[in-house]
A tleap script that builds the chain and sets N, CA, C and O, in Angstrom:
source leaprc.protein.ff14SB
mol = sequence {
  NHIE VAL GLN PHE LYS ALA TYR VAL PRO GLY
  TYR THR GLY LYS VAL ASN LEU ILE LYS LYS
  VAL VAL GLY LEU PRO GLY ASP SER VAL GLN
  ILE VAL SER ASP GLU CYS PHE VAL ASN GLN
  GLN LYS ILE GLY GLY VAL LEU ALA GLU THR
  LYS SER GLY GLU LYS LEU TYR PRO ILE GLU
  SER ALA THR VAL PRO ALA GLY HIE VAL PHE
  LEU ALA GLY GLU SER ILE ARG SER PHE ASP
  SER ARG TYR LYS SER MET GLY PHE VAL PRO
  MET SER GLN LEU GLY LYS LEU TYR ALA VAL
  CPHE
}
set mol.1.N position { 6.368 14.983 -12.339 }
set mol.1.CA position { 6.268 13.784 -11.517 }
set mol.1.C position { 4.940 13.086 -11.829 }
set mol.1.O position { 3.871 13.677 -11.676 }
set mol.2.N position { 5.015 11.858 -12.255 }
set mol.2.CA position { 3.812 11.081 -12.577 }
set mol.2.C position { 3.546 10.108 -11.438 }
set mol.2.O position { 4.459 9.451 -10.937 }
set mol.3.N position { 2.294 10.027 -11.042 }
set mol.3.CA position { 1.880 9.102 -9.995 }
set mol.3.C position { 0.827 8.174 -10.598 }
set mol.3.O position { -0.032 8.615 -11.361 }
set mol.4.N position { 0.899 6.900 -10.255 }
set mol.4.CA position { -0.086 5.951 -10.765 }
set mol.4.C position { -1.045 5.566 -9.659 }
set mol.4.O position { -0.647 5.331 -8.518 }
set mol.5.N position { -2.311 5.506 -10.018 }
set mol.5.CA position { -3.338 5.037 -9.092 }
set mol.5.C position { -3.921 3.759 -9.672 }
set mol.5.O position { -4.085 3.625 -10.885 }
set mol.6.N position { -4.228 2.831 -8.788 }
set mol.6.CA position { -4.760 1.538 -9.212 }
set mol.6.C position { -6.193 1.385 -8.740 }
set mol.6.O position { -6.520 1.704 -7.597 }
set mol.7.N position { -7.035 0.898 -9.621 }
set mol.7.CA position { -8.404 0.538 -9.290 }
set mol.7.C position { -8.376 -0.929 -8.905 }
set mol.7.O position { -7.946 -1.770 -9.694 }
set mol.8.N position { -8.832 -1.246 -7.694 }
set mol.8.CA position { -8.827 -2.623 -7.203 }
set mol.8.C position { -10.282 -3.036 -7.010 }
set mol.8.O position { -10.859 -2.788 -5.951 }
set mol.9.N position { -10.889 -3.672 -8.034 }
set mol.9.CA position { -12.315 -4.011 -7.952 }
set mol.9.C position { -12.599 -5.112 -6.937 }
set mol.9.O position { -11.943 -6.153 -6.925 }
set mol.10.N position { -13.584 -4.861 -6.091 }
set mol.10.CA position { -14.064 -5.870 -5.151 }
set mol.10.C position { -13.004 -6.479 -4.272 }
set mol.10.O position { -13.056 -7.676 -3.991 }
set mol.11.N position { -12.025 -5.680 -3.821 }
set mol.11.CA position { -10.909 -6.253 -3.050 }
set mol.11.C position { -11.386 -6.970 -1.801 }
set mol.11.O position { -10.931 -8.076 -1.509 }
set mol.12.N position { -12.284 -6.364 -1.069 }
set mol.12.CA position { -12.752 -6.986 0.169 }
set mol.12.C position { -14.025 -7.799 -0.049 }
set mol.12.O position { -14.697 -8.179 0.909 }
set mol.13.N position { -14.352 -8.061 -1.308 }
set mol.13.CA position { -15.543 -8.820 -1.623 }
set mol.13.C position { -16.711 -7.933 -2.002 }
set mol.13.O position { -17.620 -8.369 -2.708 }
set mol.14.N position { -16.696 -6.692 -1.542 }
set mol.14.CA position { -17.800 -5.801 -1.871 }
set mol.14.C position { -17.377 -4.352 -2.078 }
set mol.14.O position { -18.172 -3.544 -2.560 }
set mol.15.N position { -16.157 -4.012 -1.727 }
set mol.15.CA position { -15.710 -2.628 -1.816 }
set mol.15.C position { -14.665 -2.473 -2.920 }
set mol.15.O position { -13.702 -3.236 -2.983 }
set mol.16.N position { -14.862 -1.482 -3.786 }
set mol.16.CA position { -13.869 -1.153 -4.793 }
set mol.16.C position { -12.928 -0.110 -4.207 }
set mol.16.O position { -13.371 0.800 -3.506 }
set mol.17.N position { -11.646 -0.232 -4.485 }
set mol.17.CA position { -10.656 0.683 -3.935 }
set mol.17.C position { -9.899 1.394 -5.044 }
set mol.17.O position { -9.689 0.830 -6.117 }
set mol.18.N position { -9.490 2.625 -4.789 }
set mol.18.CA position { -8.556 3.329 -5.665 }
set mol.18.C position { -7.416 3.782 -4.773 }
set mol.18.O position { -7.629 4.543 -3.829 }
set mol.19.N position { -6.198 3.319 -5.067 }
set mol.19.CA position { -5.028 3.581 -4.223 }
set mol.19.C position { -3.836 3.995 -5.070 }
set mol.19.O position { -3.763 3.678 -6.257 }
set mol.20.N position { -2.891 4.713 -4.442 }
set mol.20.CA position { -1.643 5.076 -5.107 }
set mol.20.C position { -0.734 3.852 -5.155 }
set mol.20.O position { -0.607 3.132 -4.165 }
set mol.21.N position { -0.105 3.617 -6.297 }
set mol.21.CA position { 0.905 2.565 -6.414 }
set mol.21.C position { 2.223 3.200 -5.983 }
set mol.21.O position { 2.769 4.042 -6.697 }
set mol.22.N position { 2.737 2.803 -4.819 }
set mol.22.CA position { 3.973 3.405 -4.311 }
set mol.22.C position { 5.141 2.428 -4.290 }
set mol.22.O position { 6.285 2.847 -4.112 }
set mol.23.N position { 4.882 1.146 -4.465 }
set mol.23.CA position { 5.947 0.152 -4.481 }
set mol.23.C position { 5.722 -0.857 -5.580 }
set mol.23.O position { 4.652 -1.456 -5.688 }
set mol.24.N position { 6.740 -1.039 -6.392 }
set mol.24.CA position { 6.704 -2.006 -7.496 }
set mol.24.C position { 7.555 -3.217 -7.142 }
set mol.24.O position { 8.320 -3.168 -6.179 }
set mol.25.N position { 7.436 -4.316 -7.912 }
set mol.25.CA position { 8.256 -5.493 -7.618 }
set mol.25.C position { 9.743 -5.116 -7.506 }
set mol.25.O position { 10.298 -4.422 -8.358 }
set mol.26.N position { 10.358 -5.597 -6.429 }
set mol.26.CA position { 11.774 -5.334 -6.195 }
set mol.26.C position { 12.039 -4.122 -5.318 }
set mol.26.O position { 13.161 -3.947 -4.842 }
set mol.27.N position { 11.027 -3.275 -5.090 }
set mol.27.CA position { 11.205 -2.107 -4.229 }
set mol.27.C position { 11.305 -2.537 -2.766 }
set mol.27.O position { 10.720 -3.541 -2.359 }
set mol.28.N position { 12.054 -1.761 -1.988 }
set mol.28.CA position { 12.227 -2.003 -0.565 }
set mol.28.C position { 11.178 -1.207 0.213 }
set mol.28.O position { 10.973 -0.023 -0.053 }
set mol.29.N position { 10.514 -1.858 1.175 }
set mol.29.CA position { 9.489 -1.212 1.993 }
set mol.29.C position { 9.872 -1.355 3.462 }
set mol.29.O position { 10.293 -2.421 3.911 }
set mol.30.N position { 9.717 -0.255 4.201 }
set mol.30.CA position { 9.956 -0.277 5.644 }
set mol.30.C position { 8.843 0.494 6.331 }
set mol.30.O position { 8.415 1.542 5.849 }
set mol.31.N position { 8.377 -0.028 7.460 }
set mol.31.CA position { 7.490 0.720 8.335 }
set mol.31.C position { 8.146 0.688 9.707 }
set mol.31.O position { 8.217 -0.350 10.365 }
set mol.32.N position { 8.622 1.856 10.113 }
set mol.32.CA position { 9.352 1.983 11.365 }
set mol.32.C position { 8.666 3.046 12.212 }
set mol.32.O position { 8.457 4.172 11.760 }
set mol.33.N position { 8.315 2.682 13.448 }
set mol.33.CA position { 7.583 3.582 14.344 }
set mol.33.C position { 6.341 4.080 13.628 }
set mol.33.O position { 5.445 3.289 13.333 }
set mol.34.N position { 6.267 5.353 13.345 }
set mol.34.CA position { 5.076 5.895 12.696 }
set mol.34.C position { 5.375 6.423 11.294 }
set mol.34.O position { 4.685 7.317 10.805 }
set mol.35.N position { 6.399 5.872 10.652 }
set mol.35.CA position { 6.799 6.324 9.317 }
set mol.35.C position { 6.833 5.154 8.334 }
set mol.35.O position { 7.220 4.041 8.692 }
set mol.36.N position { 6.422 5.421 7.087 }
set mol.36.CA position { 6.456 4.414 6.031 }
set mol.36.C position { 7.420 4.890 4.946 }
set mol.36.O position { 7.335 6.030 4.490 }
set mol.37.N position { 8.345 4.003 4.531 }
set mol.37.CA position { 9.363 4.323 3.529 }
set mol.37.C position { 9.325 3.315 2.389 }
set mol.37.O position { 9.132 2.121 2.619 }
set mol.38.N position { 9.509 3.789 1.165 }
set mol.38.CA position { 9.692 2.936 -0.003 }
set mol.38.C position { 11.003 3.377 -0.645 }
set mol.38.O position { 11.162 4.538 -1.023 }
set mol.39.N position { 11.941 2.434 -0.764 }
set mol.39.CA position { 13.282 2.733 -1.277 }
set mol.39.C position { 13.904 3.916 -0.535 }
set mol.39.O position { 14.453 4.830 -1.149 }
set mol.40.N position { 13.810 3.883 0.787 }
set mol.40.CA position { 14.352 4.881 1.704 }
set mol.40.C position { 13.727 6.269 1.560 }
set mol.40.O position { 14.247 7.226 2.133 }
set mol.41.N position { 12.629 6.410 0.815 }
set mol.41.CA position { 11.932 7.687 0.696 }
set mol.41.C position { 10.644 7.625 1.507 }
set mol.41.O position { 9.843 6.705 1.344 }
set mol.42.N position { 10.450 8.602 2.375 }
set mol.42.CA position { 9.256 8.640 3.212 }
set mol.42.C position { 8.025 8.881 2.346 }
set mol.42.O position { 7.987 9.820 1.550 }
set mol.43.N position { 7.014 8.019 2.512 }
set mol.43.CA position { 5.775 8.211 1.757 }
set mol.43.C position { 4.640 8.664 2.669 }
set mol.43.O position { 3.548 8.962 2.186 }
set mol.44.N position { 4.877 8.719 3.967 }
set mol.44.CA position { 3.847 9.196 4.866 }
set mol.44.C position { 3.895 8.544 6.224 }
set mol.44.O position { 4.666 7.618 6.473 }
set mol.45.N position { 3.053 9.051 7.090 }
set mol.45.CA position { 2.957 8.507 8.431 }
set mol.45.C position { 1.987 7.341 8.474 }
set mol.45.O position { 1.210 7.127 7.543 }
set mol.46.N position { 2.040 6.608 9.542 }
set mol.46.CA position { 1.119 5.487 9.740 }
set mol.46.C position { 0.609 5.526 11.172 }
set mol.46.O position { 1.233 6.115 12.054 }
set mol.47.N position { -0.512 4.902 11.382 }
set mol.47.CA position { -1.032 4.741 12.732 }
set mol.47.C position { -0.566 3.402 13.267 }
set mol.47.O position { -0.379 2.460 12.497 }
set mol.48.N position { -0.376 3.302 14.572 }
set mol.48.CA position { 0.057 2.034 15.157 }
set mol.48.C position { -0.992 0.955 14.999 }
set mol.48.O position { -0.667 -0.217 14.810 }
set mol.49.N position { -2.248 1.350 15.075 }
set mol.49.CA position { -3.336 0.396 14.862 }
set mol.49.C position { -4.579 1.156 14.435 }
set mol.49.O position { -4.654 2.377 14.576 }
set mol.50.N position { -5.544 0.430 13.918 }
set mol.50.CA position { -6.776 1.049 13.425 }
set mol.50.C position { -7.783 1.182 14.550 }
set mol.50.O position { -7.556 0.706 15.662 }
set mol.51.N position { -8.897 1.833 14.252 }
set mol.51.CA position { -9.972 1.967 15.243 }
set mol.51.C position { -10.489 0.601 15.668 }
set mol.51.O position { -10.901 0.417 16.814 }
set mol.52.N position { -10.468 -0.368 14.739 }
set mol.52.CA position { -10.953 -1.711 15.058 }
set mol.52.C position { -9.903 -2.528 15.809 }
set mol.52.O position { -10.169 -3.656 16.224 }
set mol.53.N position { -8.704 -1.952 15.981 }
set mol.53.CA position { -7.654 -2.642 16.720 }
set mol.53.C position { -6.717 -3.462 15.869 }
set mol.53.O position { -5.805 -4.098 16.398 }
set mol.54.N position { -6.919 -3.467 14.529 }
set mol.54.CA position { -6.020 -4.232 13.665 }
set mol.54.C position { -4.639 -3.593 13.666 }
set mol.54.O position { -4.504 -2.391 13.440 }
set mol.55.N position { -3.636 -4.385 13.917 }
set mol.55.CA position { -2.261 -3.886 13.918 }
set mol.55.C position { -1.791 -3.690 12.482 }
set mol.55.O position { -2.154 -4.448 11.582 }
set mol.56.N position { -0.986 -2.671 12.291 }
set mol.56.CA position { -0.400 -2.440 10.975 }
set mol.56.C position { 0.926 -3.176 10.877 }
set mol.56.O position { 1.549 -3.515 11.882 }
set mol.57.N position { 1.339 -3.413 9.638 }
set mol.57.CA position { 2.592 -4.091 9.364 }
set mol.57.C position { 3.757 -3.449 10.114 }
set mol.57.O position { 4.030 -2.271 9.884 }
set mol.58.N position { 4.449 -4.151 10.987 }
set mol.58.CA position { 5.711 -3.622 11.504 }
set mol.58.C position { 6.834 -4.164 10.611 }
set mol.58.O position { 7.485 -5.145 10.970 }
set mol.59.N position { 7.062 -3.548 9.480 }
set mol.59.CA position { 8.025 -4.072 8.506 }
set mol.59.C position { 9.379 -3.438 8.744 }
set mol.59.O position { 9.553 -2.239 8.529 }
set mol.60.N position { 10.347 -4.239 9.190 }
set mol.60.CA position { 11.707 -3.711 9.313 }
set mol.60.C position { 12.270 -3.475 7.930 }
set mol.60.O position { 12.813 -2.407 7.647 }
set mol.61.N position { 12.144 -4.461 7.076 }
set mol.61.CA position { 12.580 -4.334 5.694 }
set mol.61.C position { 11.999 -5.505 4.916 }
set mol.61.O position { 12.179 -6.666 5.282 }
set mol.62.N position { 11.303 -5.180 3.844 }
set mol.62.CA position { 10.722 -6.211 2.995 }
set mol.62.C position { 10.842 -5.758 1.550 }
set mol.62.O position { 10.911 -4.563 1.261 }
set mol.63.N position { 10.866 -6.711 0.666 }
set mol.63.CA position { 10.931 -6.418 -0.760 }
set mol.63.C position { 9.591 -6.785 -1.385 }
set mol.63.O position { 9.043 -7.858 -1.133 }
set mol.64.N position { 9.074 -5.873 -2.204 }
set mol.64.CA position { 7.821 -6.164 -2.897 }
set mol.64.C position { 8.071 -7.363 -3.800 }
set mol.64.O position { 8.951 -7.317 -4.659 }
set mol.65.N position { 7.296 -8.453 -3.613 }
set mol.65.CA position { 7.532 -9.660 -4.410 }
set mol.65.C position { 7.185 -9.476 -5.889 }
set mol.65.O position { 6.428 -8.577 -6.256 }
set mol.66.N position { 7.743 -10.328 -6.713 }
set mol.66.CA position { 7.431 -10.322 -8.148 }
set mol.66.C position { 5.927 -10.465 -8.328 }
set mol.66.O position { 5.280 -11.245 -7.628 }
set mol.67.N position { 5.373 -9.705 -9.274 }
set mol.67.CA position { 3.954 -9.806 -9.574 }
set mol.67.C position { 3.033 -9.117 -8.577 }
set mol.67.O position { 1.818 -9.307 -8.629 }
set mol.68.N position { 3.597 -8.312 -7.660 }
set mol.68.CA position { 2.819 -7.624 -6.628 }
set mol.68.C position { 3.146 -6.132 -6.613 }
set mol.68.O position { 4.140 -5.697 -7.194 }
set mol.69.N position { 2.290 -5.350 -5.937 }
set mol.69.CA position { 2.541 -3.932 -5.711 }
set mol.69.C position { 2.250 -3.592 -4.257 }
set mol.69.O position { 1.564 -4.337 -3.556 }
set mol.70.N position { 2.779 -2.465 -3.816 }
set mol.70.CA position { 2.503 -1.928 -2.484 }
set mol.70.C position { 1.670 -0.683 -2.703 }
set mol.70.O position { 2.106 0.242 -3.387 }
set mol.71.N position { 0.463 -0.646 -2.126 }
set mol.71.CA position { -0.483 0.448 -2.354 }
set mol.71.C position { -0.618 1.316 -1.113 }
set mol.71.O position { -0.541 0.824 0.013 }
set mol.72.N position { -0.823 2.620 -1.328 }
set mol.72.CA position { -1.032 3.553 -0.217 }
set mol.72.C position { -2.255 4.407 -0.498 }
set mol.72.O position { -2.546 4.748 -1.645 }
set mol.73.N position { -2.962 4.742 0.564 }
set mol.73.CA position { -4.114 5.616 0.440 }
set mol.73.C position { -3.722 7.071 0.587 }
set mol.73.O position { -2.546 7.395 0.756 }
set mol.74.N position { -4.701 7.937 0.524 }
set mol.74.CA position { -4.460 9.375 0.631 }
set mol.74.C position { -4.322 9.845 2.073 }
set mol.74.O position { -3.886 10.971 2.312 }
set mol.75.N position { -4.681 9.009 3.030 }
set mol.75.CA position { -4.673 9.404 4.438 }
set mol.75.C position { -4.012 8.313 5.272 }
set mol.75.O position { -3.937 7.158 4.853 }
set mol.76.N position { -3.533 8.691 6.464 }
set mol.76.CA position { -2.933 7.676 7.339 }
set mol.76.C position { -3.973 6.696 7.852 }
set mol.76.O position { -3.624 5.655 8.408 }
set mol.77.N position { -5.246 7.017 7.671 }
set mol.77.CA position { -6.321 6.123 8.102 }
set mol.77.C position { -6.862 5.255 6.965 }
set mol.77.O position { -7.815 4.502 7.161 }
set mol.78.N position { -6.258 5.357 5.779 }
set mol.78.CA position { -6.724 4.579 4.622 }
set mol.78.C position { -6.409 3.105 4.771 }
set mol.78.O position { -5.379 2.732 5.332 }
set mol.79.N position { -7.302 2.267 4.263 }
set mol.79.CA position { -7.053 0.825 4.181 }
set mol.79.C position { -6.160 0.601 2.974 }
set mol.79.O position { -6.569 0.859 1.841 }
set mol.80.N position { -4.946 0.123 3.205 }
set mol.80.CA position { -3.993 -0.062 2.113 }
set mol.80.C position { -2.972 -1.130 2.487 }
set mol.80.O position { -3.195 -1.896 3.425 }
set mol.81.N position { -1.858 -1.189 1.768 }
set mol.81.CA position { -0.873 -2.257 1.966 }
set mol.81.C position { -0.189 -2.225 3.326 }
set mol.81.O position { 0.508 -3.176 3.679 }
set mol.82.N position { -0.367 -1.165 4.093 }
set mol.82.CA position { 0.207 -1.122 5.436 }
set mol.82.C position { -0.515 -2.058 6.392 }
set mol.82.O position { 0.002 -2.370 7.465 }
set mol.83.N position { -1.720 -2.512 6.008 }
set mol.83.CA position { -2.496 -3.436 6.839 }
set mol.83.C position { -2.105 -4.874 6.522 }
set mol.83.O position { -1.928 -5.239 5.360 }
set mol.84.N position { -1.973 -5.674 7.556 }
set mol.84.CA position { -1.646 -7.087 7.356 }
set mol.84.C position { -2.687 -7.781 6.492 }
set mol.84.O position { -2.345 -8.673 5.715 }
set mol.85.N position { -3.961 -7.386 6.614 }
set mol.85.CA position { -5.014 -8.051 5.847 }
set mol.85.C position { -4.981 -7.697 4.358 }
set mol.85.O position { -5.638 -8.365 3.558 }
set mol.86.N position { -4.232 -6.662 3.970 }
set mol.86.CA position { -4.061 -6.360 2.551 }
set mol.86.C position { -2.644 -6.725 2.116 }
set mol.86.O position { -2.475 -7.515 1.187 }
set mol.87.N position { -1.638 -6.176 2.759 }
set mol.87.CA position { -0.249 -6.468 2.413 }
set mol.87.C position { 0.061 -6.162 0.958 }
set mol.87.O position { -0.530 -5.262 0.361 }
set mol.88.N position { 0.986 -6.913 0.398 }
set mol.88.CA position { 1.339 -6.741 -1.015 }
set mol.88.C position { 0.193 -7.286 -1.863 }
set mol.88.O position { -0.299 -8.386 -1.616 }
set mol.89.N position { -0.223 -6.522 -2.851 }
set mol.89.CA position { -1.392 -6.885 -3.659 }
set mol.89.C position { -0.939 -7.476 -4.991 }
set mol.89.O position { -0.145 -6.857 -5.700 }
set mol.90.N position { -1.436 -8.674 -5.343 }
set mol.90.CA position { -1.085 -9.265 -6.639 }
set mol.90.C position { -1.555 -8.372 -7.784 }
set mol.90.O position { -2.674 -7.860 -7.763 }
set mol.91.N position { -0.699 -8.191 -8.773 }
set mol.91.CA position { -1.065 -7.376 -9.935 }
set mol.91.C position { -2.289 -7.932 -10.637 }
set mol.91.O position { -3.021 -7.191 -11.294 }
set mol.92.N position { -2.516 -9.220 -10.504 }
set mol.92.CA position { -3.682 -9.839 -11.144 }
set mol.92.C position { -4.993 -9.334 -10.544 }
set mol.92.O position { -6.046 -9.481 -11.164 }
set mol.93.N position { -4.947 -8.741 -9.349 }
set mol.93.CA position { -6.154 -8.211 -8.710 }
set mol.93.C position { -6.420 -6.756 -9.085 }
set mol.93.O position { -7.463 -6.202 -8.735 }
set mol.94.N position { -5.482 -6.140 -9.793 }
set mol.94.CA position { -5.654 -4.738 -10.167 }
set mol.94.C position { -6.545 -4.633 -11.396 }
set mol.94.O position { -6.487 -5.461 -12.305 }
set mol.95.N position { -7.353 -3.612 -11.396 }
set mol.95.CA position { -8.150 -3.288 -12.580 }
set mol.95.C position { -7.329 -2.328 -13.432 }
set mol.95.O position { -6.198 -2.636 -13.809 }
set mol.96.N position { -7.889 -1.187 -13.727 }
set mol.96.CA position { -7.200 -0.186 -14.532 }
set mol.96.C position { -6.172 0.586 -13.716 }
set mol.96.O position { -6.329 0.763 -12.508 }
set mol.97.N position { -5.117 1.043 -14.389 }
set mol.97.CA position { -4.156 1.963 -13.797 }
set mol.97.C position { -4.372 3.335 -14.396 }
set mol.97.O position { -4.618 3.461 -15.595 }
set mol.98.N position { -4.282 4.356 -13.578 }
set mol.98.CA position { -4.465 5.728 -14.028 }
set mol.98.C position { -3.213 6.523 -13.746 }
set mol.98.O position { -2.665 6.437 -12.647 }
set mol.99.N position { -2.741 7.304 -14.721 }
set mol.99.CA position { -1.610 8.211 -14.517 }
set mol.99.C position { -2.147 9.548 -14.072 }
set mol.99.O position { -3.059 10.092 -14.696 }
set mol.100.N position { -1.593 10.090 -12.994 }
set mol.100.CA position { -1.991 11.389 -12.480 }
set mol.100.C position { -0.766 12.300 -12.573 }
set mol.100.O position { 0.298 11.979 -12.044 }
set mol.101.N position { -0.923 13.417 -13.237 }
set mol.101.CA position { 0.196 14.341 -13.428 }
set mol.101.C position { 0.122 15.491 -12.444 }
set mol.101.O position { 0.984 16.370 -12.455 }
savepdb mol mol.pdb
quit
């Protein structure tokens, strides 16, 4: 099983991120209650909101748009595509991709 991680340089203007690429263009994403699914496969739990009070995406069903990816962190507290302020990330914002075996 190969997993890809994406380096996202300066995403928030000052912070570099490394996240798992879990959704590619055309993939189906759902966040229901406290579970996150990509193409009907559970990728992990989610928190209802962050410590700062930011609500996470309540996605009934969405498709990753062309030219974008859906990123996930290593923890349910990670800043990733589950947050409205990140959402689907344009591939043009990605730096290097790394294959992890």
